[in-house]
A tleap script that builds the chain and sets N, CA, C and O, in Angstrom:
source leaprc.protein.ff14SB
mol = sequence {
  NMET ARG ALA LEU ILE VAL ASP ASP SER PRO
  LYS VAL ARG SER GLU LEU ARG GLN LEU LEU
  GLY ARG MET GLY TRP ASN ILE VAL GLY GLU
  ALA VAL ASN GLY ALA GLU ALA LEU GLU MET
  ALA GLU GLU PHE LYS PRO ASP LEU VAL THR
  LEU ASP ILE ILE MET PRO GLU MET ASP GLY
  ILE GLU CYS TYR ARG GLU LEU ARG LYS LEU
  SER GLN PRO PRO ARG CYS LEU LEU ILE SER
  VAL LEU ALA ALA GLU PRO ARG VAL ILE SER
  ALA TYR ALA ASN GLU ILE LEU ALA SER HIE
  PHE LEU LYS LYS PRO VAL GLN GLU LYS ASP
  LEU ARG GLU ARG LEU ASP GLU VAL MET SER
  MET PRO PRO LEU PRO TYR PRO ALA PRO SER
  GLU LEU PRO GLY GLY ALA ASP HIE ASP ALA
  LEU GLY SER GLY CASP
}
set mol.1.N position { -9.421 -4.755 20.403 }
set mol.1.CA position { -8.720 -3.554 20.803 }
set mol.1.C position { -8.469 -2.692 19.555 }
set mol.1.O position { -8.190 -3.190 18.464 }
set mol.2.N position { -8.581 -1.391 19.773 }
set mol.2.CA position { -8.498 -0.427 18.673 }
set mol.2.C position { -7.173 0.333 18.738 }
set mol.2.O position { -6.778 0.821 19.797 }
set mol.3.N position { -6.489 0.428 17.588 }
set mol.3.CA position { -5.186 1.099 17.537 }
set mol.3.C position { -5.157 2.170 16.458 }
set mol.3.O position { -5.783 2.041 15.406 }
set mol.4.N position { -4.415 3.226 16.748 }
set mol.4.CA position { -4.131 4.301 15.807 }
set mol.4.C position { -2.620 4.300 15.602 }
set mol.4.O position { -1.864 4.362 16.571 }
set mol.5.N position { -2.179 4.230 14.357 }
set mol.5.CA position { -0.760 4.196 14.021 }
set mol.5.C position { -0.342 5.581 13.545 }
set mol.5.O position { -0.974 6.156 12.658 }
set mol.6.N position { 0.729 6.118 14.139 }
set mol.6.CA position { 1.178 7.464 13.796 }
set mol.6.C position { 2.661 7.417 13.434 }
set mol.6.O position { 3.513 7.170 14.287 }
set mol.7.N position { 2.951 7.656 12.168 }
set mol.7.CA position { 4.331 7.664 11.677 }
set mol.7.C position { 4.325 8.347 10.323 }
set mol.7.O position { 3.400 8.153 9.534 }
set mol.8.N position { 5.347 9.146 10.047 }
set mol.8.CA position { 5.392 9.830 8.759 }
set mol.8.C position { 5.882 8.927 7.632 }
set mol.8.O position { 5.867 9.341 6.473 }
set mol.9.N position { 6.313 7.713 7.939 }
set mol.9.CA position { 6.774 6.773 6.923 }
set mol.9.C position { 5.658 5.799 6.539 }
set mol.9.O position { 5.186 5.040 7.385 }
set mol.10.N position { 5.230 5.813 5.263 }
set mol.10.CA position { 4.206 4.853 4.828 }
set mol.10.C position { 4.658 3.402 5.032 }
set mol.10.O position { 3.850 2.533 5.358 }
set mol.11.N position { 5.947 3.154 4.838 }
set mol.11.CA position { 6.490 1.798 5.003 }
set mol.11.C position { 6.328 1.326 6.447 }
set mol.11.O position { 5.900 0.197 6.688 }
set mol.12.N position { 6.666 2.182 7.401 }
set mol.12.CA position { 6.545 1.806 8.815 }
set mol.12.C position { 5.078 1.623 9.191 }
set mol.12.O position { 4.736 0.683 9.908 }
set mol.13.N position { 4.209 2.515 8.712 }
set mol.13.CA position { 2.783 2.363 9.000 }
set mol.13.C position { 2.266 1.028 8.474 }
set mol.13.O position { 1.489 0.352 9.147 }
set mol.14.N position { 2.693 0.649 7.279 }
set mol.14.CA position { 2.266 -0.617 6.697 }
set mol.14.C position { 2.766 -1.801 7.533 }
set mol.14.O position { 2.014 -2.738 7.799 }
set mol.15.N position { 4.023 -1.754 7.940 }
set mol.15.CA position { 4.590 -2.831 8.758 }
set mol.15.C position { 3.846 -2.956 10.081 }
set mol.15.O position { 3.513 -4.063 10.504 }
set mol.16.N position { 3.585 -1.826 10.736 }
set mol.16.CA position { 2.869 -1.858 12.013 }
set mol.16.C position { 1.432 -2.349 11.825 }
set mol.16.O position { 0.915 -3.099 12.653 }
set mol.17.N position { 0.786 -1.920 10.728 }
set mol.17.CA position { -0.573 -2.376 10.447 }
set mol.17.C position { -0.596 -3.897 10.335 }
set mol.17.O position { -1.488 -4.547 10.881 }
set mol.18.N position { 0.380 -4.468 9.629 }
set mol.18.CA position { 0.444 -5.923 9.472 }
set mol.18.C position { 0.715 -6.618 10.807 }
set mol.18.O position { 0.045 -7.593 11.147 }
set mol.19.N position { 1.692 -6.120 11.561 }
set mol.19.CA position { 2.034 -6.734 12.850 }
set mol.19.C position { 0.856 -6.679 13.823 }
set mol.19.O position { 0.481 -7.688 14.421 }
set mol.20.N position { 0.288 -5.504 13.969 }
set mol.20.CA position { -0.830 -5.353 14.904 }
set mol.20.C position { -2.037 -6.165 14.448 }
set mol.20.O position { -2.744 -6.747 15.271 }
set mol.21.N position { -2.270 -6.203 13.153 }
set mol.21.CA position { -3.376 -6.992 12.616 }
set mol.21.C position { -3.224 -8.467 12.954 }
set mol.21.O position { -4.192 -9.126 13.334 }
set mol.22.N position { -2.005 -8.985 12.815 }
set mol.22.CA position { -1.753 -10.392 13.164 }
set mol.22.C position { -1.986 -10.660 14.642 }
set mol.22.O position { -2.300 -11.783 15.037 }
set mol.23.N position { -1.830 -9.620 15.457 }
set mol.23.CA position { -2.037 -9.759 16.899 }
set mol.23.C position { -3.494 -9.540 17.290 }
set mol.23.O position { -3.834 -9.592 18.472 }
set mol.24.N position { -4.350 -9.297 16.311 }
set mol.24.CA position { -5.771 -9.149 16.587 }
set mol.24.C position { -6.251 -7.729 16.823 }
set mol.24.O position { -7.401 -7.523 17.212 }
set mol.25.N position { -5.389 -6.745 16.594 }
set mol.25.CA position { -5.779 -5.348 16.778 }
set mol.25.C position { -6.592 -4.865 15.582 }
set mol.25.O position { -6.328 -5.254 14.445 }
set mol.26.N position { -7.580 -4.018 15.848 }
set mol.26.CA position { -8.357 -3.346 14.821 }
set mol.26.C position { -7.715 -1.978 14.603 }
set mol.26.O position { -7.705 -1.150 15.514 }
set mol.27.N position { -7.183 -1.732 13.413 }
set mol.27.CA position { -6.539 -0.452 13.113 }
set mol.27.C position { -7.637 0.533 12.703 }
set mol.27.O position { -8.256 0.388 11.649 }
set mol.28.N position { -7.866 1.537 13.554 }
set mol.28.CA position { -8.952 2.492 13.303 }
set mol.28.C position { -8.499 3.690 12.482 }
set mol.28.O position { -9.329 4.456 11.992 }
set mol.29.N position { -7.180 3.858 12.328 }
set mol.29.CA position { -6.682 4.971 11.541 }
set mol.29.C position { -5.176 5.021 11.516 }
set mol.29.O position { -4.489 4.359 12.294 }
set mol.30.N position { -4.678 5.842 10.581 }
set mol.30.CA position { -3.250 6.084 10.445 }
set mol.30.C position { -3.056 7.583 10.255 }
set mol.30.O position { -3.797 8.230 9.514 }
set mol.31.N position { -2.054 8.122 10.933 }
set mol.31.CA position { -1.757 9.546 10.828 }
set mol.31.C position { -0.277 9.730 10.501 }
set mol.31.O position { 0.555 8.887 10.835 }
set mol.32.N position { 0.037 10.855 9.838 }
set mol.32.CA position { 1.421 11.120 9.446 }
set mol.32.C position { 2.137 12.093 10.378 }
set mol.32.O position { 3.339 12.320 10.237 }
set mol.33.N position { 1.398 12.672 11.338 }
set mol.33.CA position { 2.021 13.563 12.316 }
set mol.33.C position { 1.131 13.646 13.557 }
set mol.33.O position { 0.003 13.152 13.561 }
set mol.34.N position { 1.646 14.268 14.590 }
set mol.34.CA position { 0.934 14.350 15.856 }
set mol.34.C position { -0.355 15.149 15.790 }
set mol.34.O position { -1.332 14.802 16.454 }
set mol.35.N position { -0.371 16.213 14.999 }
set mol.35.CA position { -1.582 17.034 14.906 }
set mol.35.C position { -2.732 16.211 14.315 }
set mol.35.O position { -3.857 16.252 14.813 }
set mol.36.N position { -2.436 15.478 13.266 }
set mol.36.CA position { -3.438 14.617 12.645 }
set mol.36.C position { -3.883 13.531 13.634 }
set mol.36.O position { -5.062 13.188 13.708 }
set mol.37.N position { -2.921 13.002 14.386 }
set mol.37.CA position { -3.210 11.944 15.362 }
set mol.37.C position { -4.171 12.423 16.444 }
set mol.37.O position { -5.063 11.679 16.853 }
set mol.38.N position { -3.999 13.646 16.906 }
set mol.38.CA position { -4.889 14.175 17.944 }
set mol.38.C position { -6.329 14.237 17.463 }
set mol.38.O position { -7.251 13.861 18.186 }
set mol.39.N position { -6.516 14.711 16.244 }
set mol.39.CA position { -7.870 14.770 15.675 }
set mol.39.C position { -8.475 13.376 15.574 }
set mol.39.O position { -9.635 13.164 15.926 }
set mol.40.N position { -7.675 12.427 15.087 }
set mol.40.CA position { -8.174 11.064 14.910 }
set mol.40.C position { -8.431 10.390 16.257 }
set mol.40.O position { -9.382 9.620 16.394 }
set mol.41.N position { -7.599 10.672 17.236 }
set mol.41.CA position { -7.780 10.059 18.557 }
set mol.41.C position { -9.088 10.529 19.187 }
set mol.41.O position { -9.797 9.742 19.814 }
set mol.42.N position { -9.403 11.798 19.022 }
set mol.42.CA position { -10.660 12.298 19.581 }
set mol.42.C position { -11.862 11.694 18.861 }
set mol.42.O position { -12.893 11.428 19.478 }
set mol.43.N position { -11.726 11.480 17.558 }
set mol.43.CA position { -12.828 10.928 16.781 }
set mol.43.C position { -13.002 9.424 17.006 }
set mol.43.O position { -14.121 8.953 17.208 }
set mol.44.N position { -11.905 8.674 16.972 }
set mol.44.CA position { -11.988 7.217 16.992 }
set mol.44.C position { -11.796 6.573 18.368 }
set mol.44.O position { -12.098 5.392 18.539 }
set mol.45.N position { -11.300 7.328 19.347 }
set mol.45.CA position { -11.103 6.837 20.718 }
set mol.45.C position { -10.372 5.478 20.751 }
set mol.45.O position { -10.915 4.494 21.253 }
set mol.46.N position { -9.142 5.431 20.215 }
set mol.46.CA position { -8.404 4.169 20.219 }
set mol.46.C position { -7.958 3.785 21.632 }
set mol.46.O position { -7.826 4.635 22.514 }
set mol.47.N position { -7.734 2.501 21.820 }
set mol.47.CA position { -7.177 2.013 23.084 }
set mol.47.C position { -5.672 2.257 23.127 }
set mol.47.O position { -5.090 2.431 24.198 }
set mol.48.N position { -5.047 2.267 21.945 }
set mol.48.CA position { -3.596 2.403 21.818 }
set mol.48.C position { -3.270 3.351 20.679 }
set mol.48.O position { -3.929 3.352 19.639 }
set mol.49.N position { -2.230 4.167 20.897 }
set mol.49.CA position { -1.671 4.985 19.823 }
set mol.49.C position { -0.179 4.676 19.761 }
set mol.49.O position { 0.534 4.823 20.754 }
set mol.50.N position { 0.292 4.245 18.579 }
set mol.50.CA position { 1.730 4.091 18.387 }
set mol.50.C position { 2.239 5.405 17.809 }
set mol.50.O position { 1.638 5.964 16.891 }
set mol.51.N position { 3.345 5.891 18.351 }
set mol.51.CA position { 3.857 7.200 17.951 }
set mol.51.C position { 5.317 7.137 17.551 }
set mol.51.O position { 6.156 6.654 18.311 }
set mol.52.N position { 5.620 7.625 16.358 }
set mol.52.CA position { 7.008 7.878 15.986 }
set mol.52.C position { 7.427 9.112 16.789 }
set mol.52.O position { 6.573 9.904 17.188 }
set mol.53.N position { 8.712 9.283 17.028 }
set mol.53.CA position { 9.154 10.465 17.773 }
set mol.53.C position { 9.389 11.641 16.818 }
set mol.53.O position { 8.872 12.735 17.045 }
set mol.54.N position { 10.161 11.422 15.761 }
set mol.54.CA position { 10.494 12.508 14.836 }
set mol.54.C position { 9.482 12.521 13.691 }
set mol.54.O position { 9.466 11.629 12.841 }
set mol.55.N position { 8.634 13.562 13.691 }
set mol.55.CA position { 7.634 13.743 12.627 }
set mol.55.C position { 7.460 15.232 12.369 }
set mol.55.O position { 7.739 16.052 13.244 }
set mol.56.N position { 7.000 15.587 11.169 }
set mol.56.CA position { 6.740 17.002 10.879 }
set mol.56.C position { 5.498 17.504 11.631 }
set mol.56.O position { 4.662 16.721 12.079 }
set mol.57.N position { 5.409 18.800 11.749 }
set mol.57.CA position { 4.270 19.517 12.324 }
set mol.57.C position { 4.150 19.342 13.833 }
set mol.57.O position { 4.196 20.335 14.559 }
set mol.58.N position { 3.999 18.124 14.330 }
set mol.58.CA position { 3.986 17.859 15.771 }
set mol.58.C position { 4.645 16.509 15.988 }
set mol.58.O position { 4.198 15.498 15.446 }
set mol.59.N position { 5.723 16.494 16.792 }
set mol.59.CA position { 6.433 15.238 16.998 }
set mol.59.C position { 5.689 14.324 17.977 }
set mol.59.O position { 4.694 14.721 18.583 }
set mol.60.N position { 6.186 13.113 18.115 }
set mol.60.CA position { 5.529 12.117 18.950 }
set mol.60.C position { 5.511 12.452 20.427 }
set mol.60.O position { 4.559 12.103 21.126 }
set mol.61.N position { 6.543 13.122 20.917 }
set mol.61.CA position { 6.589 13.483 22.343 }
set mol.61.C position { 5.501 14.510 22.652 }
set mol.61.O position { 4.772 14.363 23.633 }
set mol.62.N position { 5.390 15.533 21.833 }
set mol.62.CA position { 4.361 16.556 22.053 }
set mol.62.C position { 2.968 15.957 21.891 }
set mol.62.O position { 2.058 16.291 22.650 }
set mol.63.N position { 2.797 15.086 20.921 }
set mol.63.CA position { 1.504 14.431 20.727 }
set mol.63.C position { 1.161 13.588 21.954 }
set mol.63.O position { 0.022 13.602 22.422 }
set mol.64.N position { 2.139 12.860 22.470 }
set mol.64.CA position { 1.945 12.048 23.675 }
set mol.64.C position { 1.437 12.928 24.829 }
set mol.64.O position { 0.503 12.561 25.541 }
set mol.65.N position { 2.067 14.081 24.993 }
set mol.65.CA position { 1.645 15.005 26.066 }
set mol.65.C position { 0.194 15.437 25.873 }
set mol.65.O position { -0.571 15.498 26.835 }
set mol.66.N position { -0.178 15.732 24.648 }
set mol.66.CA position { -1.544 16.181 24.368 }
set mol.66.C position { -2.553 15.042 24.503 }
set mol.66.O position { -3.659 15.255 25.000 }
set mol.67.N position { -2.190 13.847 24.070 }
set mol.67.CA position { -3.085 12.696 24.191 }
set mol.67.C position { -3.424 12.415 25.655 }
set mol.67.O position { -4.548 12.024 25.971 }
set mol.68.N position { -2.464 12.613 26.536 }
set mol.68.CA position { -2.693 12.367 27.964 }
set mol.68.C position { -3.719 13.326 28.560 }
set mol.68.O position { -4.272 13.046 29.623 }
set mol.69.N position { -3.979 14.432 27.907 }
set mol.69.CA position { -4.937 15.418 28.409 }
set mol.69.C position { -6.382 15.087 28.025 }
set mol.69.O position { -7.316 15.698 28.544 }
set mol.70.N position { -6.566 14.123 27.116 }
set mol.70.CA position { -7.915 13.775 26.679 }
set mol.70.C position { -8.723 13.174 27.823 }
set mol.70.O position { -8.159 12.602 28.755 }
set mol.71.N position { -10.049 13.306 27.749 }
set mol.71.CA position { -10.900 12.746 28.803 }
set mol.71.C position { -10.790 11.225 28.864 }
set mol.71.O position { -10.935 10.638 29.936 }
set mol.72.N position { -10.538 10.591 27.741 }
set mol.72.CA position { -10.304 9.139 27.681 }
set mol.72.C position { -8.955 8.913 27.002 }
set mol.72.O position { -8.913 8.539 25.830 }
set mol.73.N position { -7.851 9.134 27.721 }
set mol.73.CA position { -6.550 9.021 27.062 }
set mol.73.C position { -6.229 7.580 26.677 }
set mol.73.O position { -6.466 6.652 27.450 }
set mol.74.N position { -5.689 7.407 25.474 }
set mol.74.CA position { -5.267 6.066 25.063 }
set mol.74.C position { -3.924 5.742 25.702 }
set mol.74.O position { -3.221 6.627 26.190 }
set mol.75.N position { -3.589 4.490 25.690 }
set mol.75.CA position { -2.230 4.108 26.061 }
set mol.75.C position { -1.362 4.402 24.843 }
set mol.75.O position { -1.828 4.336 23.705 }
set mol.76.N position { -0.100 4.725 25.092 }
set mol.76.CA position { 0.789 5.116 24.001 }
set mol.76.C position { 2.071 4.304 24.020 }
set mol.76.O position { 2.610 3.989 25.081 }
set mol.77.N position { 2.548 3.973 22.834 }
set mol.77.CA position { 3.830 3.305 22.668 }
set mol.77.C position { 4.614 4.115 21.654 }
set mol.77.O position { 4.198 4.256 20.504 }
set mol.78.N position { 5.768 4.656 22.090 }
set mol.78.CA position { 6.608 5.443 21.192 }
set mol.78.C position { 7.565 4.503 20.480 }
set mol.78.O position { 8.372 3.824 21.116 }
set mol.79.N position { 7.472 4.467 19.155 }
set mol.79.CA position { 8.263 3.553 18.334 }
set mol.79.C position { 9.168 4.393 17.444 }
set mol.79.O position { 8.691 5.124 16.575 }
set mol.80.N position { 10.479 4.287 17.665 }
set mol.80.CA position { 11.408 5.153 16.953 }
set mol.80.C position { 12.799 4.541 16.913 }
set mol.80.O position { 13.141 3.698 17.742 }
set mol.81.N position { 13.597 4.973 15.943 }
set mol.81.CA position { 14.998 4.567 15.924 }
set mol.81.C position { 15.723 5.165 17.126 }
set mol.81.O position { 16.772 4.664 17.531 }
set mol.82.N position { 15.168 6.231 17.697 }
set mol.82.CA position { 15.773 6.878 18.863 }
set mol.82.C position { 15.355 6.237 20.187 }
set mol.82.O position { 15.878 6.601 21.240 }
set mol.83.N position { 14.428 5.297 20.145 }
set mol.83.CA position { 13.828 4.774 21.368 }
set mol.83.C position { 14.802 4.085 22.310 }
set mol.83.O position { 14.559 4.046 23.516 }
set mol.84.N position { 15.885 3.548 21.799 }
set mol.84.CA position { 16.841 2.854 22.670 }
set mol.84.C position { 17.965 3.767 23.141 }
set mol.84.O position { 18.834 3.344 23.903 }
set mol.85.N position { 17.949 5.006 22.694 }
set mol.85.CA position { 18.998 5.945 23.079 }
set mol.85.C position { 18.844 6.349 24.538 }
set mol.85.O position { 17.817 6.916 24.911 }
set mol.86.N position { 19.845 6.067 25.372 }
set mol.86.CA position { 19.757 6.455 26.787 }
set mol.86.C position { 19.470 7.943 26.979 }
set mol.86.O position { 18.773 8.324 27.919 }
set mol.87.N position { 20.006 8.784 26.093 }
set mol.87.CA position { 19.771 10.234 26.235 }
set mol.87.C position { 18.296 10.579 26.011 }
set mol.87.O position { 17.778 11.508 26.629 }
set mol.88.N position { 17.630 9.846 25.143 }
set mol.88.CA position { 16.208 10.086 24.891 }
set mol.88.C position { 15.390 9.621 26.092 }
set mol.88.O position { 14.527 10.348 26.582 }
set mol.89.N position { 15.663 8.422 26.556 }
set mol.89.CA position { 14.930 7.886 27.703 }
set mol.89.C position { 15.133 8.765 28.923 }
set mol.89.O position { 14.172 9.082 29.624 }
set mol.90.N position { 16.377 9.166 29.187 }
set mol.90.CA position { 16.616 9.992 30.379 }
set mol.90.C position { 16.012 11.383 30.229 }
set mol.90.O position { 15.593 11.979 31.221 }
set mol.91.N position { 15.961 11.909 29.011 }
set mol.91.CA position { 15.387 13.244 28.805 }
set mol.91.C position { 13.906 13.283 29.136 }
set mol.91.O position { 13.385 14.324 29.535 }
set mol.92.N position { 13.220 12.151 28.972 }
set mol.92.CA position { 11.779 12.113 29.212 }
set mol.92.C position { 11.403 11.207 30.376 }
set mol.92.O position { 10.240 10.830 30.518 }
set mol.93.N position { 12.376 10.855 31.209 }
set mol.93.CA position { 12.145 9.904 32.302 }
set mol.93.C position { 11.070 10.365 33.277 }
set mol.93.O position { 10.430 9.528 33.914 }
set mol.94.N position { 10.855 11.659 33.411 }
set mol.94.CA position { 9.837 12.154 34.343 }
set mol.94.C position { 8.417 11.976 33.832 }
set mol.94.O position { 7.465 12.094 34.604 }
set mol.95.N position { 8.260 11.694 32.547 }
set mol.95.CA position { 6.901 11.590 32.013 }
set mol.95.C position { 6.615 10.347 31.188 }
set mol.95.O position { 5.449 10.024 30.959 }
set mol.96.N position { 7.642 9.644 30.735 }
set mol.96.CA position { 7.429 8.455 29.907 }
set mol.96.C position { 8.233 7.300 30.479 }
set mol.96.O position { 9.446 7.410 30.658 }
set mol.97.N position { 7.562 6.198 30.763 }
set mol.97.CA position { 8.247 5.021 31.276 }
set mol.97.C position { 9.091 4.392 30.173 }
set mol.97.O position { 8.712 4.435 29.002 }
set mol.98.N position { 10.221 3.815 30.532 }
set mol.98.CA position { 11.096 3.175 29.547 }
set mol.98.C position { 10.361 2.067 28.806 }
set mol.98.O position { 10.655 1.804 27.640 }
set mol.99.N position { 9.418 1.421 29.459 }
set mol.99.CA position { 8.665 0.344 28.822 }
set mol.99.C position { 7.713 0.850 27.738 }
set mol.99.O position { 7.116 0.052 27.015 }
set mol.100.N position { 7.568 2.166 27.623 }
set mol.100.CA position { 6.684 2.750 26.616 }
set mol.100.C position { 7.446 3.184 25.358 }
set mol.100.O position { 6.902 3.884 24.504 }
set mol.101.N position { 8.715 2.759 25.257 }
set mol.101.CA position { 9.539 3.011 24.084 }
set mol.101.C position { 9.849 1.686 23.411 }
set mol.101.O position { 10.067 0.683 24.091 }
set mol.102.N position { 9.872 1.666 22.081 }
set mol.102.CA position { 10.256 0.483 21.323 }
set mol.102.C position { 11.099 0.944 20.141 }
set mol.102.O position { 10.738 1.886 19.435 }
set mol.103.N position { 12.218 0.275 19.937 }
set mol.103.CA position { 13.146 0.655 18.872 }
set mol.103.C position { 12.740 0.067 17.521 }
set mol.103.O position { 12.310 -1.082 17.425 }
set mol.104.N position { 12.889 0.889 16.483 }
set mol.104.CA position { 12.731 0.433 15.110 }
set mol.104.C position { 14.052 -0.188 14.666 }
set mol.104.O position { 15.096 0.231 15.166 }
set mol.105.N position { 14.069 -1.146 13.770 }
set mol.105.CA position { 12.909 -1.795 13.183 }
set mol.105.C position { 12.216 -2.694 14.206 }
set mol.105.O position { 12.863 -3.307 15.055 }
set mol.106.N position { 10.905 -2.759 14.108 }
set mol.106.CA position { 10.087 -3.467 15.088 }
set mol.106.C position { 10.048 -4.960 14.778 }
set mol.106.O position { 9.797 -5.379 13.648 }
set mol.107.N position { 10.304 -5.741 15.816 }
set mol.107.CA position { 10.177 -7.197 15.731 }
set mol.107.C position { 8.877 -7.584 16.437 }
set mol.107.O position { 8.540 -7.006 17.469 }
set mol.108.N position { 8.151 -8.550 15.893 }
set mol.108.CA position { 6.851 -8.922 16.452 }
set mol.108.C position { 6.944 -9.317 17.927 }
set mol.108.O position { 6.104 -8.912 18.730 }
set mol.109.N position { 7.946 -10.093 18.282 }
set mol.109.CA position { 8.113 -10.532 19.676 }
set mol.109.C position { 8.271 -9.322 20.611 }
set mol.109.O position { 7.634 -9.257 21.662 }
set mol.110.N position { 9.121 -8.368 20.219 }
set mol.110.CA position { 9.346 -7.177 21.039 }
set mol.110.C position { 8.083 -6.330 21.136 }
set mol.110.O position { 7.762 -5.805 22.202 }
set mol.111.N position { 7.368 -6.197 20.021 }
set mol.111.CA position { 6.129 -5.431 20.019 }
set mol.111.C position { 5.108 -6.064 20.961 }
set mol.111.O position { 4.464 -5.371 21.748 }
set mol.112.N position { 4.970 -7.360 20.874 }
set mol.112.CA position { 4.020 -8.077 21.733 }
set mol.112.C position { 4.367 -7.867 23.222 }
set mol.112.O position { 3.481 -7.615 24.038 }
set mol.113.N position { 5.651 -7.973 23.561 }
set mol.113.CA position { 6.078 -7.794 24.954 }
set mol.113.C position { 5.780 -6.379 25.445 }
set mol.113.O position { 5.257 -6.201 26.544 }
set mol.114.N position { 6.111 -5.376 24.634 }
set mol.114.CA position { 5.865 -3.985 25.030 }
set mol.114.C position { 4.368 -3.717 25.159 }
set mol.114.O position { 3.934 -3.041 26.092 }
set mol.115.N position { 3.590 -4.239 24.234 }
set mol.115.CA position { 2.145 -4.020 24.300 }
set mol.115.C position { 1.547 -4.673 25.548 }
set mol.115.O position { 0.648 -4.111 26.175 }
set mol.116.N position { 2.043 -5.853 25.904 }
set mol.116.CA position { 1.574 -6.492 27.136 }
set mol.116.C position { 1.826 -5.584 28.334 }
set mol.116.O position { 0.966 -5.449 29.205 }
set mol.117.N position { 3.010 -4.958 28.381 }
set mol.117.CA position { 3.341 -4.043 29.485 }
set mol.117.C position { 2.472 -2.796 29.460 }
set mol.117.O position { 1.860 -2.432 30.464 }
set mol.118.N position { 2.425 -2.144 28.302 }
set mol.118.CA position { 1.697 -0.885 28.167 }
set mol.118.C position { 0.208 -1.066 28.455 }
set mol.118.O position { -0.403 -0.246 29.140 }
set mol.119.N position { -0.366 -2.137 27.930 }
set mol.119.CA position { -1.804 -2.341 28.081 }
set mol.119.C position { -2.183 -2.868 29.465 }
set mol.119.O position { -3.357 -2.848 29.834 }
set mol.120.N position { -1.208 -3.335 30.226 }
set mol.120.CA position { -1.510 -3.848 31.563 }
set mol.120.C position { -1.600 -2.741 32.610 }
set mol.120.O position { -1.993 -2.995 33.748 }
set mol.121.N position { -1.243 -1.526 32.236 }
set mol.121.CA position { -1.326 -0.408 33.181 }
set mol.121.C position { -2.262 0.660 32.633 }
set mol.121.O position { -2.471 0.752 31.423 }
set mol.122.N position { -2.822 1.463 33.527 }
set mol.122.CA position { -3.723 2.524 33.039 }
set mol.122.C position { -2.928 3.589 32.289 }
set mol.122.O position { -1.716 3.706 32.467 }
set mol.123.N position { -3.619 4.370 31.445 }
set mol.123.CA position { -2.925 5.481 30.783 }
set mol.123.C position { -2.362 6.415 31.851 }
set mol.123.O position { -2.981 6.620 32.895 }
set mol.124.N position { -1.193 6.974 31.586 }
set mol.124.CA position { -0.607 7.876 32.558 }
set mol.124.C position { -1.421 9.163 32.628 }
set mol.124.O position { -1.806 9.713 31.596 }
set mol.125.N position { -1.680 9.639 33.828 }
set mol.125.CA position { -2.472 10.864 33.970 }
set mol.125.C position { -1.677 12.091 33.541 }
set mol.125.O position { -0.459 12.024 33.376 }
set mol.126.N position { -2.361 13.195 33.365 }
set mol.126.CA position { -1.681 14.457 33.061 }
set mol.126.C position { -2.055 15.476 34.118 }
set mol.126.O position { -3.247 15.692 34.340 }
set mol.127.N position { -1.115 16.109 34.776 }
set mol.127.CA position { 0.298 15.764 34.705 }
set mol.127.C position { 0.582 14.520 35.535 }
set mol.127.O position { -0.145 14.207 36.478 }
set mol.128.N position { 1.638 13.824 35.177 }
set mol.128.CA position { 2.064 12.674 35.963 }
set mol.128.C position { 2.611 13.191 37.292 }
set mol.128.O position { 3.107 14.316 37.352 }
set mol.129.N position { 2.531 12.394 38.357 }
set mol.129.CA position { 3.053 12.849 39.654 }
set mol.129.C position { 4.473 13.389 39.564 }
set mol.129.O position { 4.813 14.343 40.264 }
set mol.130.N position { 5.299 12.803 38.725 }
set mol.130.CA position { 6.685 13.261 38.607 }
set mol.130.C position { 6.796 14.615 37.914 }
set mol.130.O position { 7.847 15.253 37.979 }
set mol.131.N position { 5.728 15.065 37.249 }
set mol.131.CA position { 5.743 16.349 36.560 }
set mol.131.C position { 5.247 17.493 37.451 }
set mol.131.O position { 5.359 18.665 37.092 }
set mol.132.N position { 4.704 17.138 38.607 }
set mol.132.CA position { 4.230 18.152 39.534 }
set mol.132.C position { 5.404 18.758 40.290 }
set mol.132.O position { 6.442 18.111 40.430 }
set mol.133.N position { 5.261 19.988 40.780 }
set mol.133.CA position { 6.346 20.577 41.563 }
set mol.133.C position { 6.724 19.639 42.704 }
set mol.133.O position { 5.863 19.156 43.439 }
set mol.134.N position { 8.009 19.394 42.839 }
set mol.134.CA position { 8.468 18.486 43.887 }
set mol.134.C position { 8.563 17.051 43.403 }
set mol.134.O position { 9.229 16.229 44.033 }
set mol.135.N position { 7.903 16.734 42.285 }
set mol.135.CA position { 7.988 15.393 41.712 }
set mol.135.C position { 7.407 14.338 42.611 }
set mol.135.O position { 6.696 14.642 43.568 }
set mol.136.N position { 7.706 13.109 42.305 }
set mol.136.CA position { 7.235 11.972 43.103 }
set mol.136.C position { 8.372 10.984 43.224 }
set mol.136.O position { 9.233 10.894 42.348 }
set mol.137.N position { 8.366 10.253 44.305 }
set mol.137.CA position { 9.391 9.240 44.508 }
set mol.137.C position { 8.963 7.954 43.840 }
set mol.137.O position { 8.330 7.094 44.452 }
set mol.138.N position { 9.321 7.837 42.571 }
set mol.138.CA position { 9.077 6.590 41.867 }
set mol.138.C position { 10.161 6.396 40.817 }
set mol.138.O position { 10.829 7.348 40.413 }
set mol.139.N position { 10.323 5.176 40.391 }
set mol.139.CA position { 11.331 4.860 39.377 }
set mol.139.C position { 10.683 5.051 38.006 }
set mol.139.O position { 9.973 4.170 37.520 }
set mol.140.N position { 10.931 6.191 37.395 }
set mol.140.CA position { 10.299 6.511 36.114 }
set mol.140.C position { 10.720 5.549 35.012 }
set mol.140.O position { 10.004 5.380 34.026 }
set mol.141.N position { 11.859 4.929 35.173 }
set mol.141.CA position { 12.298 4.022 34.134 }
set mol.141.C position { 11.798 2.614 34.352 }
set mol.141.O position { 12.046 1.743 33.519 }
set mol.142.N position { 11.104 2.363 35.444 }
set mol.142.CA position { 10.528 1.041 35.692 }
set mol.142.C position { 11.592 -0.023 35.746 }
set mol.142.O position { 12.767 0.272 35.967 }
set mol.143.N position { 11.188 -1.252 35.547 }
set mol.143.CA position { 12.133 -2.350 35.603 }
set mol.143.C position { 12.457 -2.852 34.201 }
set mol.143.O position { 13.014 -3.937 34.035 }
set mol.144.N position { 12.105 -2.052 33.192 }
set mol.144.CA position { 12.350 -2.461 31.815 }
set mol.144.C position { 13.815 -2.585 31.510 }
set mol.144.O position { 14.664 -2.230 32.327 }
set mol.145.N position { 14.118 -3.097 30.313 }
set mol.145.CA position { 15.506 -3.342 29.963 }
set mol.145.C position { 16.189 -2.117 29.433 }
set mol.145.O position { 17.371 -2.168 29.093 }
savepdb mol mol.pdb
quit
């Protein structure tokens, strides 16, 4: 499986590279912002993109929205210190499942569990049913914790 790591912190990128590598992931690239990530995603076609939320130039939420528009969208996991904040999850509940957020600092066990969830479902389409006028009757927060 191919992964693209997106975070403006070299330390976090290094930690994720090590964790994902131990799990058998092939790291195809690293980006420092969402704009760079979009270019790399189109070139390398990763199966997974990890996204920090707060980054310069293009944040992780906007990048996530753009990645979903690709002809072969990758699965995405948003990894941030803000990921456990109820206000963040509720603000994006119509487009991002709670299981697609992971709080920093990342623990290998938690990363493995989230990746199992994220990779077991198809990439979310754009727009998601809940983003269409009238929305959809589904639990956007899933059964996650």
